[in-house]
N, C-alpha and C positions, 0 to 999 in steps of 0.2 A: 451374122457378123455385122452387117450394116446397122441393125437395130442396137447391138451392143455398143458400137462406136458412137452412135447418136446419143445413147443414154450416158455414156461416159463423158461425152462433150457437154451434155446438158448439166451433168453433175458438176463439171468443172466451172461452167458459167455461174451456176447457182452458188458455189463456194466463193467465187470471186465477188459476186454481188453481196453476199453476206459479209465478207471481209471488208468491202468498201463501206457498207453500212456501218459496221463496227467502228471503222476508222473515222467515219463522219461523225458518229456519236461521240467519240473521244474528243474530237476537235471542238464540238459544241460544249462539252463539259468543261474543257479547259477555258473556253471563252467565258463561260458563266462564272467560273471561279475567280476570274479577274475582275468582274464587275457586277455580278449578281448577288443573290441572297446568300450564296455559300461563301462569299468573301469574308474573311475574319482576320483579326490580329490577336495574338495571345500575349498578354502583358503580365509580368510578375510584379507583385506588390506585397507588402506586409498586410496581414489580416488583423493584427492585434495591437496596432499603434494609433491611438486616438490622435486626431489632428494631422496624421501623415498617411497612414494606410490602414483602414479598419473596415471589416465586414460587419454591416449592421442589418437589422431586419428590413431596412428600406433600400439596401444595396451597398455600395462601396463609397467611402468618404475619406477626405484628407488631402493635404497639399500634394503628396506624391500622386494621388489619384487624379487630382485636377491637372497636374502637369502632364501625366501620361495620357489623359483624355484629350487634352489640347494637341499634344504631339500626334496622337492617332488620327485626329481630324485633319491635321495638316498632311498626313500621309495618305489621306483619302478614305478613311474609315468613319462610319457613323458610330454613335455610342452603342447601338444594339449589335454592332459587328465586333465589339471588344469582348474577348474572353479573359476574365481575370483569373490568375492562378497564384496561390500562396507561395511566396518565395522566402523561406526562412534563411537566416544569414549564412548558415553552414552549407546551404544547398545551391546558392546563387550561381557560382561558376559552373557547377555540374549541369544545372538546368540550361544554361546558355550553350554549353559545349554539346549537349545532347540534342539541342533544338526543341526542348520542351516549351520554350517561350521565344517570342521574337525580340523582346527587350525587357529589361527589368528597371523599375524605378522604386526602390525600397530602402531609403536611407543608406544608399550604397556608396560608401566613401571610396574615392579614387586613391589607390595606393600602388606603389611600384610592384609589389608582389602580385596583386590582383591583375594589374595591367599586363603581366606576362601571360595570363591565361585568357583574358577577355579584353575587348576594347570598350572605351567609355566615350560617350558624348557628354558635353557639358564642360564644367560643372554648372548646375542650375541652382544650387544653394550652398552658401558657405556657413556651416554651423560650427559650434565650439563646444567642447566639454564644459559643463557648468554645474551649478548646484541649484536644487529647488529647496526653498525655505518656507516656513510659515510666514504669512503676510505681516504678522506683528512682531517678527523676530528682528531685533536690532542689535543682537550680540555678534552675529557672524557677518563681518564686513569684508573679510579677505580670506583666502584659502588657509592662512595660518591660524585663523580663528576656529578652524575645524579641529584643532588639537583639543582632546578630551571631549569632543562632541560625538554623538552617536550618529554614525554615517551608514546609511543603508547600503549593503553589499549584496548584489544580485548574483545568483549562481550563474556562472558562465561569462560574467562581465569582469573586465579588469579595471574599470574606471575608478571604483572606490579604492582598490589596492594601490593604484598609481598615485592617488592623493596621499595615502598613508606612507608610501615609499619615498615620495619626492617632496611633499609640501607640509604634511601634518602628521608626523610620526606617532603622535599620541592619540590620533583619531581612533575611536572605538567602532570597529566594523560590526554591523548587525546584519546577519544573514537573512535574506528573504528570497522566496522562489522567483518572484517577478517584480517588475517596476510597479505594476498595478497594486500588488500586495503591500508595497512600501507606503502608498499614499495615506491609508487610514492611520498607520503608525506615525507618519509625519504630522497628520492632523491632530492626533491626540497626545503628541509629545513623547511617544515611545522612541522615536528617532528625531534627530535634529536636522538632518539634511539627506537629500537623495541626489546622486550624481550620475549623469550620462550626457548625451548631446543636448544642447539647449533647445533645439527644435523639438526633440522628443519630450523634454520636460514641459515645454510650452503647450504641446498637444495634450498631455495629461492634465495640466492645470486649466486648460480651456474647457474641460468637460463641465457640463451644467452643474453637477453636484459639488464641484470644487471651485466654482467661479468666485474669485475674490479672496480665496483662502490661502493661496500660495503666491510666492514671487520668485523670480530668478535672481541669483546672486550677481550675475553679469561679470563673472571672473575670466571668461575666455581662456580656458586652460590649454586648449588645443585647437587646431584647425581641422575641420572635417569637410572635405570637398565632395558634396553629393553629386554623383554622375549617373547617367543612364547606361546600364551595361548592355552590350550587344555581343554576339558571337565574334570571335577573332576574325578580322578581315571582312566583316559585313559592310555592305554599302549603305546600310541604314544609318551608320554613324554620322555621315555628313548631312543626310536628310533630317535627322533628329536635331543636329546642331542648328540647321536653318530654322526649324520649328521653334526651338528654344529662343533664338534671337527674335523671332516674330512675336512670341509670347511676351517678352520684355517690352518690345517696341509698342505694342498696342495696349499695354496696361493690364493685360490679363494676369501677368505674374504678380504684380502688386496686389491685385484684387484677391488672388488665391492666398497670399500671405495673410492679408487682413481677415479673410473669411475663416481661416483655419487656426490662426494663432492670436488673433486680436484680443480675446478675453484675458489672455495671460500677460498683456502688455509686453509682448516679445519684441525686443529691439533688434530686429534682424539687420544683417549686413545688406548693402545694395546687391542687386542681382549681379553675380560674377560674370566676367567676360568669358566667352568660350575659350577653353584651353588654358585659362589662368588658374593654375593650381597653387594654392597657398600652402607652404610647408610649415 
């Protein structure tokens, strides 16, 4: 009986020791995730928007990428601790709500409807709906001049239809699958104009193969306040706002604009103040 009691006691001590070791291991793991190699931040961007968010053979590039990288560094992450995740327009709110990403910088316009589902830091860029024209086109000087013009209409976008409905009812909408597909047509005269946000248009026009061939109309048809989306109630919002203010203050914001949109002669708005949403 004594031997059995001692064995049972020994077993109990051994189990407690193992449990303590396991607990100690968990504490160590938690500590390393806060400051070691396992620390990472997951950021949603577009993968197919030149000048803003694009996946390239050399990595990721664009204004949104530069902004997100700057913000991540201010939050304490190095570039190799960033995990980029494609955030298509229709998926952004769901990705934030599910926790698939920590934040999203993907030409994400702040709207009342979206703000019911997610929170926004920013805005960090004020864009406008505009048109892209051939550089030598001197016929289209106002939205009304788009009457009888061939206007690229991209599947899933309402930009071209809005112009036809409100400004140029005789515009001839030409359907194309993507904005990229519109550019050769614009270049060779199959279409006369392409419309979406001016920042997106500037990004396309800044590509090496199109440099100097296109120009922006400068019509400023709408206000698009780009914000950084976070999960509703996330404390990241205020931290990201602080990072955006620092980016403007130290000149990094202006440099990012020039680096990504410069070849298109994009006449950008000044960096917006945090919380200043233009309707």
